[in-house]
N, C-alpha and C positions, 0 to 999 in steps of 0.2 A: 433777380428782380421779382418783387412780390407785388403784383398789380391787383388792386381790388376794383371790382365793378359794383357800383351802387347807384341808386336813383340820385339825380341831381337835386340839390337844394338851392334855395334863392342865393345864398352867399357864393355859389359856384358861378353865377351868371357873368359877373365882370371878367373872370378868367376865360370862360367859354367865348364870350363876345370879343375879347381882345386877342384871341388866337389868330394866327395867319391861316386863313382858310383856302388860300390859293394853292395850286399844284403846278408842277412842271410836267409837260407831256411831249413825248416825241412822236406820237401817233394821234390820229383822229379817225373816228368812224364817219365816213363821208356818206351822205344820204343823196341818192339819185332817185328822183320821183318823175315818172312819166304818166301822163294822162292822154288816153286815146279814147275814141268813142267806144263805150262799153267795157273799158278796161283801164285799170290803174295798176302800174307796176312800180314796185319799189326795190331798190338795191342798196344795201349797206355794205361798205367795204372798208377795211382798215387801210389807212394810207399813212406812210412814214413821211414825217415833215422834213424839210431841208435842214431845220435846226429846231432845237427844243423851244417850246413857247411856254409862257406863264399864262396859266388859265385862271382867270378871276372866278371867285365863287359866285354862283348865279343868284344868291339871295343876300339880303343885307343881314350880316351877322347880328346887328344891334336890334333887329326885330325879335330875336330870341327873348329879349326882356319882356315883351308883350305876349309872345306866343307860347312860351314854354309850358304854362299851365294848361293850355288847350291841347297839347300833345298827349297822346295816350301814355307815353313814357319818354323820359329823357334819362339816359344812363350815362354815367361818367367812369372814365378809367383813372384811377388814382394810384400813385406810388407815394412819393414825398408831396406831390401836388397833383392837381388835375392835368392829365396829359392828353385827353381826347373825350369825345362824346358821340352819342348816337341818339337820334330822335325817331320815335316810332309813332305812326298814326294808325289806329285801328279802324277798319271799316267792317262794322259788325254784320251788315246785311250779307256780305260775301265772305265773312270770316277770313279776311285778308289783313295782314300786318304789312304796312308800308314803311320802309326805311327811307325817310326823306333827307336826312342829314347824317353823315359819318365823317367826323373831322379828327385828325390827330396832329398834334404839334409837329412842325416840320423836323425838328431835331430828334423826335421820337419815332418817326416813320421807319418802316421796314424792320421793325422789332417785334412784330406780331400783335401790336396793340389794336390795330383795325380789325384783324381776325378775331381777337378776343371780344371786341365790342360787337362784331357781327354775330358771333356764337351766342353772346348774351342776349341779343335781339331775338335770335331763333328760340332760345330757351324761354324768354319772356312770352313770345307768341304762342308757343306750345302750351305753356301753363295757362294761357287765356283761352285756349281752344281754337286758335286760328288754324286753318287748313293750308294756308300758303303764306309765304313771305315774298315781298317784291322789294327790290332795291332800285331806286332811281338815281341816275347820274347823268351829267353832261356827256355828249358824244366825243368831246375833247379830252375828257378825264381819263386818260390811259391808266393811271394807277388804280383808280376805282374799278374800271372794267376788269383789269387783271385780278384784283382782289375778289370780285364777284365770281369770275371764272374759277379761280383757285378754290373758292369756297363751295364749288359744285352748283352754282346758280346757272341757269340757262337763259339765254336771250329770249324774251317773251313779248317784246313790242318796243315801240318808240312813239314819240309825239313831237312833231315839228312845231317850232315856236312855242314850246312848253313854258320856258322860263321867262321872267320879265325882260331879260336881255335878248330874247328871241332865240336862244340856243335850243338845239335839239335835245330831248331827253331820251335816254335809253333805259329800258326796264329789263331787269334780270330777276328771275324768280325761281322758286323751288317749293315743291309740295312738302308739308311738314308731316311727320308721322303721328 
């Protein structure tokens, strides 16, 4: 398999938007939040579900048609055709690169394409002088959480009700050399 990572072009958009962005998950990270006078306590714990669930993508994939040019980078993985993509938004004040989307076609998953896209995002961020990369994902997206952990990213925060569908976002990050 010879996969090329390259910047997206406008003709890639129909393929990217048409991908199945959902995932199946057997675990969720459950957020427990307690508020007491003078103290707020949070606890995140991984919970195995009684059966796998289909996790819908938290964004409208068709908004990519309007937003892709406003991203700092959209990289695609291509073999015979486009198999996945990653979107990166650069926050220059903090020199942080945010991976907001990382999608691989369902029949191409677990073949290293997501890892390759994430590595390409690291390389892109380093070339731009970013000091840190952060990857965001839904607390229900076990495959993305496992990918982040496998890539050496560490949990660095969360945001309750982050997405339009009110899902919790988890953030995994890593300092860049």
